[in-house]
All heavy atoms as a GROMACS GRO file, in nm:
protein
  597
    1MET      N    1   1.442   1.144   2.514
    1MET     CA    2   1.368   1.119   2.382
    1MET      C    3   1.393   1.240   2.300
    1MET      O    4   1.368   1.346   2.342
    1MET     CB    5   1.222   1.082   2.408
    1MET     CG    6   1.166   1.062   2.274
    1MET     SD    7   0.981   1.069   2.257
    1MET     CE    8   0.957   1.233   2.261
    2SER      N    9   1.424   1.217   2.170
    2SER     CA   10   1.421   1.327   2.077
    2SER      C   11   1.330   1.297   1.959
    2SER      O   12   1.340   1.186   1.922
    2SER     CB   13   1.565   1.367   2.039
    2SER     OG   14   1.620   1.256   1.963
    3LEU      N   15   1.256   1.394   1.919
    3LEU     CA   16   1.176   1.372   1.797
    3LEU      C   17   1.242   1.458   1.686
    3LEU      O   18   1.247   1.584   1.699
    3LEU     CB   19   1.035   1.417   1.827
    3LEU     CG   20   0.925   1.398   1.721
    3LEU    CD1   21   0.916   1.254   1.692
    3LEU    CD2   22   0.805   1.453   1.752
    4GLU      N   23   1.286   1.396   1.581
    4GLU     CA   24   1.351   1.458   1.472
    4GLU      C   25   1.270   1.461   1.344
    4GLU      O   26   1.198   1.362   1.313
    4GLU     CB   27   1.483   1.399   1.440
    4GLU     CG   28   1.578   1.377   1.563
    4GLU     CD   29   1.693   1.284   1.529
    4GLU    OE1   30   1.714   1.248   1.407
    4GLU    OE2   31   1.768   1.261   1.624
    5GLU      N   32   1.290   1.569   1.264
    5GLU     CA   33   1.231   1.567   1.129
    5GLU      C   34   1.326   1.485   1.039
    5GLU      O   35   1.435   1.497   1.049
    5GLU     CB   36   1.210   1.706   1.078
    5GLU     CG   37   1.088   1.783   1.145
    5GLU     CD   38   1.067   1.913   1.075
    5GLU    OE1   39   1.053   1.912   0.945
    5GLU    OE2   40   1.043   2.012   1.145
    6ASP      N   41   1.260   1.404   0.957
    6ASP     CA   42   1.337   1.331   0.858
    6ASP      C   43   1.369   1.408   0.744
    6ASP      O   44   1.274   1.453   0.667
    6ASP     CB   45   1.266   1.205   0.822
    6ASP     CG   46   1.346   1.114   0.722
    6ASP    OD1   47   1.446   1.160   0.670
    6ASP    OD2   48   1.298   0.998   0.704
    7PRO      N   49   1.498   1.451   0.715
    7PRO     CA   50   1.529   1.544   0.603
    7PRO      C   51   1.491   1.487   0.467
    7PRO      O   52   1.477   1.554   0.365
    7PRO     CB   53   1.676   1.557   0.615
    7PRO     CG   54   1.721   1.462   0.702
    7PRO     CD   55   1.615   1.418   0.784
    8GLY      N   56   1.485   1.355   0.458
    8GLY     CA   57   1.458   1.281   0.334
    8GLY      C   58   1.305   1.266   0.303
    8GLY      O   59   1.266   1.222   0.198
    9ALA      N   60   1.220   1.289   0.403
    9ALA     CA   61   1.076   1.266   0.394
    9ALA      C   62   1.003   1.379   0.453
    9ALA      O   63   0.989   1.381   0.578
    9ALA     CB   64   1.043   1.127   0.443
   10GLU      N   65   0.955   1.468   0.374
   10GLU     CA   66   0.878   1.579   0.436
   10GLU      C   67   0.761   1.531   0.509
   10GLU      O   68   0.685   1.447   0.459
   10GLU     CB   69   0.844   1.672   0.313
   10GLU     CG   70   0.775   1.799   0.357
   10GLU     CD   71   0.737   1.892   0.240
   10GLU    OE1   72   0.823   1.892   0.147
   10GLU    OE2   73   0.639   1.967   0.253
   11GLY      N   74   0.738   1.590   0.618
   11GLY     CA   75   0.620   1.551   0.705
   11GLY      C   76   0.643   1.432   0.794
   11GLY      O   77   0.552   1.381   0.857
   12CYS      N   78   0.771   1.376   0.796
   12CYS     CA   79   0.797   1.254   0.873
   12CYS      C   80   0.877   1.307   0.994
   12CYS      O   81   0.969   1.377   0.987
   12CYS     CB   82   0.880   1.158   0.797
   12CYS     SG   83   0.912   0.999   0.870
   13HIS      N   84   0.835   1.252   1.113
   13HIS     CA   85   0.905   1.278   1.239
   13HIS      C   86   0.943   1.151   1.304
   13HIS      O   87   0.854   1.067   1.316
   13HIS     CB   88   0.815   1.373   1.328
   13HIS     CG   89   0.780   1.504   1.263
   13HIS    ND1   90   0.846   1.610   1.272
   13HIS    CD2   91   0.664   1.530   1.185
   13HIS    CE1   92   0.788   1.706   1.203
   13HIS    NE2   93   0.679   1.651   1.157
   14ILE      N   94   1.064   1.130   1.350
   14ILE     CA   95   1.111   1.006   1.393
   14ILE      C   96   1.172   1.024   1.540
   14ILE      O   97   1.249   1.119   1.569
   14ILE     CB   98   1.216   0.946   1.307
   14ILE    CG1   99   1.162   0.928   1.163
   14ILE    CG2  100   1.266   0.816   1.354
   14ILE    CD1  101   1.272   0.898   1.071
   15ALA      N  102   1.128   0.925   1.640
   15ALA     CA  103   1.195   0.919   1.761
   15ALA      C  104   1.274   0.788   1.763
   15ALA      O  105   1.205   0.675   1.784
   15ALA     CB  106   1.089   0.917   1.872
   16HIS      N  107   1.390   0.785   1.719
   16HIS     CA  108   1.475   0.671   1.699
   16HIS      C  109   1.487   0.583   1.828
   16HIS      O  110   1.472   0.462   1.814
   16HIS     CB  111   1.621   0.701   1.645
   16HIS     CG  112   1.612   0.755   1.512
   16HIS    ND1  113   1.607   0.668   1.396
   16HIS    CD2  114   1.628   0.878   1.458
   16HIS    CE1  115   1.608   0.738   1.290
   16HIS    NE2  116   1.627   0.868   1.318
   17ASP      N  117   1.509   0.645   1.938
   17ASP     CA  118   1.525   0.569   2.059
   17ASP      C  119   1.399   0.494   2.111
   17ASP      O  120   1.402   0.399   2.175
   17ASP     CB  121   1.586   0.655   2.176
   17ASP     CG  122   1.513   0.786   2.198
   17ASP    OD1  123   1.436   0.834   2.106
   17ASP    OD2  124   1.518   0.843   2.300
   18LEU      N  125   1.282   0.535   2.060
   18LEU     CA  126   1.156   0.468   2.098
   18LEU      C  127   1.102   0.380   1.972
   18LEU      O  128   1.009   0.313   1.988
   18LEU     CB  129   1.050   0.578   2.126
   18LEU     CG  130   1.067   0.656   2.248
   18LEU    CD1  131   0.960   0.762   2.260
   18LEU    CD2  132   1.079   0.575   2.362
   19LEU      N  133   1.183   0.385   1.868
   19LEU     CA  134   1.149   0.309   1.746
   19LEU      C  135   1.002   0.346   1.712
   19LEU      O  136   0.916   0.274   1.678
   19LEU     CB  137   1.150   0.161   1.768
   19LEU     CG  138   1.292   0.117   1.798
   19LEU    CD1  139   1.292  -0.037   1.835
   19LEU    CD2  140   1.389   0.130   1.678
   20LEU      N  141   0.977   0.481   1.693
   20LEU     CA  142   0.851   0.540   1.676
   20LEU      C  143   0.863   0.649   1.564
   20LEU      O  144   0.950   0.727   1.562
   20LEU     CB  145   0.792   0.602   1.806
   20LEU     CG  146   0.659   0.659   1.806
   20LEU    CD1  147   0.554   0.550   1.774
   20LEU    CD2  148   0.640   0.726   1.947
   21SER      N  149   0.770   0.650   1.472
   21SER     CA  150   0.772   0.742   1.367
   21SER      C  151   0.630   0.788   1.325
   21SER      O  152   0.538   0.710   1.331
   21SER     CB  153   0.834   0.679   1.241
   21SER     OG  154   0.837   0.765   1.132
   22PHE      N  155   0.608   0.924   1.308
   22PHE     CA  156   0.485   0.979   1.266
   22PHE      C  157   0.503   1.042   1.123
   22PHE      O  158   0.601   1.108   1.092
   22PHE     CB  159   0.442   1.084   1.364
   22PHE     CG  160   0.423   1.033   1.500
   22PHE    CD1  161   0.525   1.048   1.588
   22PHE    CD2  162   0.308   0.980   1.538
   22PHE    CE1  163   0.510   1.012   1.728
   22PHE    CE2  164   0.280   0.941   1.667
   22PHE     CZ  165   0.395   0.949   1.762
   23TRP      N  166   0.401   1.030   1.042
   23TRP     CA  167   0.413   1.082   0.907
   23TRP      C  168   0.275   1.143   0.871
   23TRP      O  169   0.171   1.099   0.904
   23TRP     CB  170   0.444   0.974   0.808
   23TRP     CG  171   0.449   1.029   0.663
   23TRP    CD1  172   0.558   1.091   0.614
   23TRP    CD2  173   0.353   1.016   0.564
   23TRP    NE1  174   0.538   1.124   0.479
   23TRP    CE2  175   0.410   1.084   0.452
   23TRP    CE3  176   0.233   0.969   0.562
   23TRP    CZ2  177   0.331   1.101   0.339
   23TRP    CZ3  178   0.156   0.986   0.441
   23TRP    CH2  179   0.209   1.052   0.332
   24ARG      N  180   0.282   1.259   0.808
   24ARG     CA  181   0.163   1.320   0.738
   24ARG      C  182   0.204   1.360   0.597
   24ARG      O  183   0.322   1.398   0.574
   24ARG     CB  184   0.104   1.433   0.820
   24ARG     CG  185   0.218   1.539   0.852
   24ARG     CD  186   0.166   1.647   0.946
   24ARG     NE  187   0.276   1.735   0.993
   24ARG     CZ  188   0.277   1.789   1.103
   24ARG    NH1  189   0.174   1.779   1.187
   24ARG    NH2  190   0.375   1.863   1.148
   25PRO      N  191   0.106   1.370   0.502
   25PRO     CA  192   0.140   1.388   0.364
   25PRO      C  193   0.191   1.536   0.341
   25PRO      O  194   0.257   1.552   0.236
   25PRO     CB  195   0.017   1.362   0.290
   25PRO     CG  196  -0.090   1.365   0.390
   25PRO     CD  197  -0.039   1.332   0.522
   26PHE      N  198   0.162   1.629   0.413
   26PHE     CA  199   0.211   1.768   0.404
   26PHE      C  200   0.213   1.841   0.543
   26PHE      O  201   0.145   1.792   0.635
   26PHE     CB  202   0.133   1.836   0.305
   26PHE     CG  203  -0.020   1.816   0.315
   26PHE    CD1  204  -0.091   1.900   0.401
   26PHE    CD2  205  -0.080   1.724   0.245
   26PHE    CE1  206  -0.230   1.882   0.420
   26PHE    CE2  207  -0.221   1.696   0.257
   26PHE     CZ  208  -0.296   1.782   0.344
   27GLU      N  209   0.274   1.946   0.549
   27GLU     CA  210   0.284   2.028   0.667
   27GLU      C  211   0.167   2.115   0.677
   27GLU      O  212   0.106   2.154   0.584
   27GLU     CB  213   0.415   2.112   0.669
   27GLU     CG  214   0.542   2.031   0.670
   27GLU     CD  215   0.566   1.964   0.803
   27GLU    OE1  216   0.528   2.008   0.910
   27GLU    OE2  217   0.614   1.849   0.790
   28ALA      N  218   0.128   2.144   0.805
   28ALA     CA  219   0.008   2.243   0.828
   28ALA      C  220   0.061   2.382   0.781
   28ALA      O  221   0.168   2.416   0.793
   28ALA     CB  222  -0.023   2.240   0.974
   29ASP      N  223  -0.044   2.466   0.757
   29ASP     CA  224  -0.010   2.602   0.717
   29ASP      C  225  -0.060   2.689   0.845
   29ASP      O  226  -0.099   2.638   0.943
   29ASP     CB  227  -0.069   2.645   0.593
   29ASP     CG  228  -0.217   2.615   0.581
   29ASP    OD1  229  -0.281   2.615   0.690
   29ASP    OD2  230  -0.271   2.611   0.469
   30ASP      N  231  -0.065   2.811   0.819
   30ASP     CA  232  -0.112   2.912   0.928
   30ASP      C  233  -0.260   2.930   0.941
   30ASP      O  234  -0.298   3.009   1.024
   30ASP     CB  235  -0.037   3.040   0.908
   30ASP     CG  236   0.108   3.039   0.919
   30ASP    OD1  237   0.163   2.949   1.000
   30ASP    OD2  238   0.182   3.115   0.867
   31ASP      N  239  -0.336   2.861   0.856
   31ASP     CA  240  -0.483   2.882   0.862
   31ASP      C  241  -0.544   2.780   0.961
   31ASP      O  242  -0.551   2.660   0.931
   31ASP     CB  243  -0.538   2.857   0.716
   31ASP     CG  244  -0.690   2.880   0.708
   31ASP    OD1  245  -0.749   2.913   0.817
   31ASP    OD2  246  -0.748   2.859   0.607
   32PRO      N  247  -0.587   2.818   1.083
   32PRO     CA  248  -0.630   2.719   1.179
   32PRO      C  249  -0.759   2.649   1.132
   32PRO      O  250  -0.797   2.546   1.194
   32PRO     CB  251  -0.653   2.808   1.305
   32PRO     CG  252  -0.655   2.952   1.255
   32PRO     CD  253  -0.582   2.952   1.125
   33SER      N  254  -0.842   2.716   1.042
   33SER     CA  255  -0.963   2.652   1.001
   33SER      C  256  -0.936   2.534   0.906
   33SER      O  257  -1.020   2.444   0.885
   33SER     CB  258  -1.059   2.749   0.940
   33SER     OG  259  -0.994   2.802   0.820
   34ASP      N  260  -0.818   2.532   0.847
   34ASP     CA  261  -0.778   2.419   0.754
   34ASP      C  262  -0.718   2.310   0.836
   34ASP      O  263  -0.601   2.324   0.885
   34ASP     CB  264  -0.687   2.467   0.641
   34ASP     CG  265  -0.649   2.372   0.537
   34ASP    OD1  266  -0.711   2.262   0.547
   34ASP    OD2  267  -0.558   2.392   0.464
   35GLU      N  268  -0.779   2.198   0.848
   35GLU     CA  269  -0.734   2.084   0.930
   35GLU      C  270  -0.630   2.002   0.862
   35GLU      O  271  -0.558   1.920   0.925
   35GLU     CB  272  -0.846   2.000   0.982
   35GLU     CG  273  -0.942   2.070   1.070
   35GLU     CD  274  -1.050   1.979   1.128
   35GLU    OE1  275  -1.056   1.860   1.096
   35GLU    OE2  276  -1.135   2.033   1.208
   36GLN      N  277  -0.615   2.014   0.726
   36GLN     CA  278  -0.518   1.931   0.656
   36GLN      C  279  -0.377   1.966   0.706
   36GLN      O  280  -0.335   2.084   0.716
   36GLN     CB  281  -0.535   1.953   0.504
   36GLN     CG  282  -0.646   1.891   0.449
   36GLN     CD  283  -0.656   1.906   0.300
   36GLN    OE1  284  -0.598   2.002   0.246
   36GLN    NE2  285  -0.719   1.823   0.226
   37GLY      N  286  -0.300   1.861   0.732
   37GLY     CA  287  -0.164   1.877   0.776
   37GLY      C  288  -0.150   1.889   0.922
   37GLY      O  289  -0.040   1.897   0.975
   38HIS      N  290  -0.263   1.916   1.001
   38HIS     CA  291  -0.252   1.920   1.148
   38HIS      C  292  -0.240   1.791   1.226
   38HIS      O  293  -0.202   1.784   1.334
   38HIS     CB  294  -0.365   1.996   1.200
   38HIS     CG  295  -0.359   2.148   1.171
   38HIS    ND1  296  -0.310   2.242   1.252
   38HIS    CD2  297  -0.420   2.209   1.061
   38HIS    CE1  298  -0.318   2.367   1.188
   38HIS    NE2  299  -0.384   2.347   1.077
   39TYR      N  300  -0.276   1.690   1.157
   39TYR     CA  301  -0.281   1.549   1.212
   39TYR      C  302  -0.197   1.448   1.130
   39TYR      O  303  -0.185   1.462   1.014
   39TYR     CB  304  -0.426   1.498   1.212
   39TYR     CG  305  -0.517   1.592   1.292
   39TYR    CD1  306  -0.594   1.674   1.222
   39TYR    CD2  307  -0.524   1.588   1.429
   39TYR    CE1  308  -0.684   1.758   1.293
   39TYR    CE2  309  -0.602   1.667   1.501
   39TYR     CZ  310  -0.687   1.755   1.427
   39TYR     OH  311  -0.764   1.836   1.496
   40PHE      N  312  -0.136   1.359   1.198
   40PHE     CA  313  -0.052   1.258   1.130
   40PHE      C  314  -0.150   1.150   1.086
   40PHE      O  315  -0.243   1.108   1.140
   40PHE     CB  316   0.045   1.189   1.229
   40PHE     CG  317   0.155   1.295   1.273
   40PHE    CD1  318   0.150   1.354   1.392
   40PHE    CD2  319   0.256   1.324   1.188
   40PHE    CE1  320   0.244   1.449   1.433
   40PHE    CE2  321   0.353   1.407   1.220
   40PHE     CZ  322   0.344   1.476   1.346
   41THR      N  323  -0.121   1.096   0.964
   41THR     CA  324  -0.208   0.996   0.900
   41THR      C  325  -0.143   0.851   0.917
   41THR      O  326  -0.210   0.750   0.899
   41THR     CB  327  -0.221   1.019   0.754
   41THR    OG1  328  -0.097   1.028   0.689
   41THR    CG2  329  -0.298   1.148   0.736
   42THR      N  330  -0.017   0.845   0.949
   42THR     CA  331   0.058   0.715   0.961
   42THR      C  332   0.152   0.715   1.071
   42THR      O  333   0.214   0.810   1.106
   42THR     CB  334   0.144   0.693   0.829
   42THR    OG1  335   0.051   0.710   0.714
   42THR    CG2  336   0.202   0.556   0.827
   43VAL      N  337   0.152   0.605   1.142
   43VAL     CA  338   0.231   0.586   1.264
   43VAL      C  339   0.312   0.458   1.240
   43VAL      O  340   0.252   0.350   1.209
   43VAL     CB  341   0.162   0.583   1.396
   43VAL    CG1  342   0.246   0.546   1.513
   43VAL    CG2  343   0.082   0.714   1.416
   44LEU      N  344   0.443   0.456   1.268
   44LEU     CA  345   0.527   0.336   1.265
   44LEU      C  346   0.566   0.301   1.408
   44LEU      O  347   0.628   0.388   1.469
   44LEU     CB  348   0.647   0.348   1.178
   44LEU     CG  349   0.758   0.233   1.195
   44LEU    CD1  350   0.703   0.118   1.129
   44LEU    CD2  351   0.882   0.290   1.129
   45LEU      N  352   0.541   0.191   1.455
   45LEU     CA  353   0.598   0.140   1.587
   45LEU      C  354   0.663   0.014   1.562
   45LEU      O  355   0.609  -0.084   1.511
   45LEU     CB  356   0.472   0.119   1.683
   45LEU     CG  357   0.510   0.066   1.820
   45LEU    CD1  358   0.604   0.158   1.893
   45LEU    CD2  359   0.380   0.029   1.904
   46ALA      N  360   0.791   0.008   1.598
   46ALA     CA  361   0.869  -0.097   1.554
   46ALA      C  362   0.937  -0.166   1.685
   46ALA      O  363   0.948  -0.107   1.788
   46ALA     CB  364   0.995  -0.059   1.458
   47ARG      N  365   0.975  -0.295   1.658
   47ARG     CA  366   1.038  -0.360   1.776
   47ARG      C  367   1.198  -0.341   1.759
   47ARG      O  368   1.244  -0.302   1.651
   47ARG     CB  369   1.004  -0.512   1.770
   47ARG     CG  370   1.065  -0.583   1.649
   47ARG     CD  371   1.020  -0.720   1.653
   47ARG     NE  372   1.104  -0.794   1.559
   47ARG     CZ  373   1.143  -0.917   1.573
   47ARG    NH1  374   1.105  -0.987   1.685
   47ARG    NH2  375   1.218  -0.981   1.491
   48PRO      N  376   1.267  -0.365   1.866
   48PRO     CA  377   1.406  -0.356   1.862
   48PRO      C  378   1.470  -0.454   1.750
   48PRO      O  379   1.416  -0.554   1.734
   48PRO     CB  380   1.460  -0.404   2.005
   48PRO     CG  381   1.342  -0.371   2.090
   48PRO     CD  382   1.222  -0.394   2.008
   49GLY      N  383   1.567  -0.391   1.674
   49GLY     CA  384   1.618  -0.460   1.555
   49GLY      C  385   1.554  -0.411   1.428
   49GLY      O  386   1.612  -0.453   1.324
   50TYR      N  387   1.465  -0.319   1.431
   50TYR     CA  388   1.406  -0.272   1.308
   50TYR      C  389   1.509  -0.210   1.213
   50TYR      O  390   1.507  -0.221   1.094
   50TYR     CB  391   1.302  -0.172   1.341
   50TYR     CG  392   1.232  -0.114   1.219
   50TYR    CD1  393   1.137  -0.175   1.145
   50TYR    CD2  394   1.266   0.014   1.167
   50TYR    CE1  395   1.067  -0.130   1.028
   50TYR    CE2  396   1.204   0.069   1.064
   50TYR     CZ  397   1.111  -0.004   0.988
   50TYR     OH  398   1.053   0.049   0.878
   51TYR      N  399   1.607  -0.137   1.281
   51TYR     CA  400   1.704  -0.070   1.200
   51TYR      C  401   1.834  -0.150   1.174
   51TYR      O  402   1.932  -0.107   1.117
   51TYR     CB  403   1.749   0.062   1.267
   51TYR     CG  404   1.641   0.163   1.272
   51TYR    CD1  405   1.581   0.197   1.404
   51TYR    CD2  406   1.596   0.228   1.167
   51TYR    CE1  407   1.479   0.289   1.411
   51TYR    CE2  408   1.492   0.323   1.179
   51TYR     CZ  409   1.434   0.354   1.299
   51TYR     OH  410   1.345   0.443   1.302
   52ASP      N  411   1.829  -0.279   1.208
   52ASP     CA  412   1.952  -0.364   1.196
   52ASP      C  413   1.980  -0.389   1.043
   52ASP      O  414   1.885  -0.392   0.971
   52ASP     CB  415   1.915  -0.501   1.258
   52ASP     CG  416   1.933  -0.500   1.417
   52ASP    OD1  417   1.958  -0.389   1.466
   52ASP    OD2  418   1.905  -0.599   1.477
   53THR      N  419   2.102  -0.414   1.015
   53THR     CA  420   2.147  -0.465   0.889
   53THR      C  421   2.116  -0.615   0.876
   53THR      O  422   2.084  -0.674   0.982
   53THR     CB  423   2.294  -0.438   0.869
   53THR    OG1  424   2.366  -0.509   0.955
   53THR    CG2  425   2.329  -0.290   0.881
   54PRO      N  426   2.117  -0.667   0.762
   54PRO     CA  427   2.096  -0.814   0.748
   54PRO      C  428   2.190  -0.889   0.845
   54PRO      O  429   2.154  -0.990   0.909
   54PRO     CB  430   2.120  -0.844   0.605
   54PRO     CG  431   2.074  -0.723   0.529
   54PRO     CD  432   2.124  -0.610   0.625
   55ALA      N  433   2.320  -0.848   0.843
   55ALA     CA  434   2.408  -0.911   0.937
   55ALA      C  435   2.383  -0.906   1.086
   55ALA      O  436   2.395  -1.004   1.154
   55ALA     CB  437   2.555  -0.871   0.908
   56GLN      N  438   2.338  -0.785   1.120
   56GLN     CA  439   2.297  -0.771   1.256
   56GLN      C  440   2.176  -0.847   1.286
   56GLN      O  441   2.168  -0.906   1.404
   56GLN     CB  442   2.274  -0.621   1.294
   56GLN     CG  443   2.400  -0.535   1.288
   56GLN     CD  444   2.365  -0.381   1.288
   56GLN    OE1  445   2.271  -0.340   1.227
   56GLN    NE2  446   2.452  -0.316   1.352
   57ALA      N  447   2.080  -0.854   1.201
   57ALA     CA  448   1.961  -0.932   1.231
   57ALA      C  449   1.993  -1.075   1.248
   57ALA      O  450   1.943  -1.151   1.325
   57ALA     CB  451   1.859  -0.921   1.110
   58ALA      N  452   2.087  -1.129   1.160
   58ALA     CA  453   2.125  -1.276   1.171
   58ALA      C  454   2.192  -1.309   1.299
   58ALA      O  455   2.163  -1.401   1.360
   58ALA     CB  456   2.216  -1.312   1.049
   59GLU      N  457   2.275  -1.211   1.343
   59GLU     CA  458   2.339  -1.229   1.470
   59GLU      C  459   2.238  -1.230   1.582
   59GLU      O  460   2.238  -1.305   1.672
   59GLU     CB  461   2.441  -1.125   1.493
   59GLU     CG  462   2.514  -1.130   1.628
   59GLU     CD  463   2.596  -1.257   1.646
   59GLU    OE1  464   2.635  -1.330   1.553
   59GLU    OE2  465   2.600  -1.293   1.772
   60ARG      N  466   2.132  -1.129   1.576
   60ARG     CA  467   2.035  -1.130   1.680
   60ARG      C  468   1.956  -1.261   1.680
   60ARG      O  469   1.923  -1.306   1.795
   60ARG     CB  470   1.938  -1.004   1.649
   60ARG     CG  471   1.835  -0.989   1.751
   60ARG     CD  472   1.729  -0.885   1.719
   60ARG     NE  473   1.798  -0.760   1.703
   60ARG     CZ  474   1.804  -0.674   1.806
   60ARG    NH1  475   1.766  -0.698   1.917
   60ARG    NH2  476   1.867  -0.552   1.788
   61LEU      N  477   1.925  -1.319   1.564
   61LEU     CA  478   1.847  -1.438   1.567
   61LEU      C  479   1.931  -1.560   1.622
   61LEU      O  480   1.876  -1.639   1.693
   61LEU     CB  481   1.811  -1.474   1.415
   61LEU     CG  482   1.704  -1.391   1.353
   61LEU    CD1  483   1.687  -1.425   1.214
   61LEU    CD2  484   1.569  -1.415   1.432
   62ARG      N  485   2.058  -1.554   1.590
   62ARG     CA  486   2.146  -1.658   1.659
   62ARG      C  487   2.150  -1.647   1.793
   62ARG      O  488   2.141  -1.752   1.872
   62ARG     CB  489   2.295  -1.649   1.594
   62ARG     CG  490   2.309  -1.719   1.463
   62ARG     CD  491   2.457  -1.732   1.424
   62ARG     NE  492   2.525  -1.608   1.408
   62ARG     CZ  493   2.527  -1.523   1.296
   62ARG    NH1  494   2.457  -1.570   1.194
   62ARG    NH2  495   2.588  -1.416   1.296
   63GLN      N  496   2.165  -1.532   1.856
   63GLN     CA  497   2.160  -1.502   1.998
   63GLN      C  498   2.025  -1.547   2.063
   63GLN      O  499   2.024  -1.600   2.165
   63GLN     CB  500   2.196  -1.357   2.034
   63GLN     CG  501   2.340  -1.332   1.999
   63GLN     CD  502   2.382  -1.184   2.036
   63GLN    OE1  503   2.290  -1.103   2.063
   63GLN    NE2  504   2.508  -1.151   2.009
   64ASP      N  505   1.925  -1.509   1.992
   64ASP     CA  506   1.791  -1.545   2.053
   64ASP      C  507   1.759  -1.691   2.055
   64ASP      O  508   1.686  -1.748   2.141
   64ASP     CB  509   1.671  -1.472   1.966
   64ASP     CG  510   1.675  -1.319   2.002
   64ASP    OD1  511   1.737  -1.270   2.090
   64ASP    OD2  512   1.608  -1.255   1.914
   65ALA      N  513   1.817  -1.764   1.954
   65ALA     CA  514   1.811  -1.909   1.944
   65ALA      C  515   1.907  -1.986   2.040
   65ALA      O  516   1.902  -2.110   2.055
   65ALA     CB  517   1.829  -1.956   1.802
   66GLY      N  518   1.991  -1.905   2.107
   66GLY     CA  519   2.093  -1.969   2.196
   66GLY      C  520   2.211  -2.020   2.130
   66GLY      O  521   2.290  -2.091   2.190
   67ASP      N  522   2.233  -1.977   2.003
   67ASP     CA  523   2.353  -2.028   1.929
   67ASP      C  524   2.448  -1.911   1.926
   67ASP      O  525   2.547  -1.920   1.837
   67ASP     CB  526   2.315  -2.066   1.786
   67ASP     CG  527   2.234  -2.197   1.784
   67ASP    OD1  528   2.240  -2.269   1.887
   67ASP    OD2  529   2.151  -2.209   1.689
   68GLY      N  530   2.434  -1.803   1.999
   68GLY     CA  531   2.530  -1.697   2.003
   68GLY      C  532   2.674  -1.741   2.046
   68GLY      O  533   2.691  -1.846   2.094
   69PRO      N  534   2.773  -1.649   2.029
   69PRO     CA  535   2.909  -1.691   2.066
   69PRO      C  536   2.917  -1.713   2.215
   69PRO      O  537   3.003  -1.792   2.246
   69PRO     CB  538   2.978  -1.560   2.030
   69PRO     CG  539   2.895  -1.457   1.970
   69PRO     CD  540   2.760  -1.521   1.972
   70ALA      N  541   2.835  -1.664   2.307
   70ALA     CA  542   2.845  -1.689   2.445
   70ALA      C  543   2.782  -1.818   2.499
   70ALA      O  544   2.791  -1.861   2.600
   70ALA     CB  545   2.794  -1.568   2.527
   71ALA      N  546   2.694  -1.875   2.400
   71ALA     CA  547   2.616  -1.994   2.436
   71ALA      C  548   2.711  -2.116   2.436
   71ALA      O  549   2.798  -2.130   2.352
   71ALA     CB  550   2.502  -2.013   2.343
   72VAL      N  551   2.680  -2.202   2.531
   72VAL     CA  552   2.758  -2.333   2.534
   72VAL      C  553   2.658  -2.442   2.484
   72VAL      O  554   2.550  -2.458   2.542
   72VAL     CB  555   2.797  -2.371   2.682
   72VAL    CG1  556   2.867  -2.497   2.682
   72VAL    CG2  557   2.896  -2.259   2.724
   73ARG      N  558   2.696  -2.506   2.374
   73ARG     CA  559   2.612  -2.608   2.319
   73ARG      C  560   2.650  -2.746   2.386
   73ARG      O  561   2.771  -2.764   2.428
   73ARG     CB  562   2.625  -2.619   2.172
   73ARG     CG  563   2.565  -2.497   2.108
   73ARG     CD  564   2.589  -2.508   1.948
   73ARG     NE  565   2.731  -2.499   1.922
   73ARG     CZ  566   2.783  -2.388   1.869
   73ARG    NH1  567   2.713  -2.277   1.850
   73ARG    NH2  568   2.909  -2.388   1.839
   74SER      N  569   2.560  -2.842   2.396
   74SER     CA  570   2.597  -2.968   2.464
   74SER      C  571   2.698  -3.038   2.394
   74SER      O  572   2.776  -3.120   2.450
   74SER     CB  573   2.466  -3.055   2.461
   74SER     OG  574   2.420  -3.077   2.335
   75GLY      N  575   2.715  -3.035   2.260
   75GLY     CA  576   2.820  -3.101   2.192
   75GLY      C  577   2.962  -3.040   2.202
   75GLY      O  578   3.057  -3.095   2.164
   76ASP      N  579   2.969  -2.919   2.261
   76ASP     CA  580   3.098  -2.854   2.271
   76ASP      C  581   3.167  -2.886   2.407
   76ASP      O  582   3.266  -2.849   2.430
   76ASP     CB  583   3.077  -2.700   2.271
   76ASP     CG  584   3.035  -2.650   2.138
   76ASP    OD1  585   3.051  -2.724   2.041
   76ASP    OD2  586   2.981  -2.548   2.127
   77ARG      N  587   3.108  -2.972   2.495
   77ARG     CA  588   3.169  -2.995   2.619
   77ARG      C  589   3.264  -3.113   2.610
   77ARG      O  590   3.276  -3.195   2.547
   77ARG     CB  591   3.057  -3.035   2.724
   77ARG     CG  592   2.969  -2.911   2.755
   77ARG     CD  593   2.872  -2.952   2.854
   77ARG     NE  594   2.767  -2.845   2.855
   77ARG     CZ  595   2.668  -2.840   2.932
   77ARG    NH1  596   2.652  -2.939   3.019
   77ARG    NH2  597   2.587  -2.748   2.922
   0.00000   0.00000   0.00000
């Protein structure tokens, strides 16, 4: 597992392989008495397919419904 900072969103850290993301509105500073920025305020937990394009999502839905290319339909016999 790797946790990466999102270069496009300051304060956002993403673990792509876990479909997990943490976000805070700003980074912590060096003052330990200041709690702002030490804690994440938002967490994203996604299911597989979250990063799919529309075409990939449609293919996943076809496969989940049993209509994928490997499926044999009763009318095809």
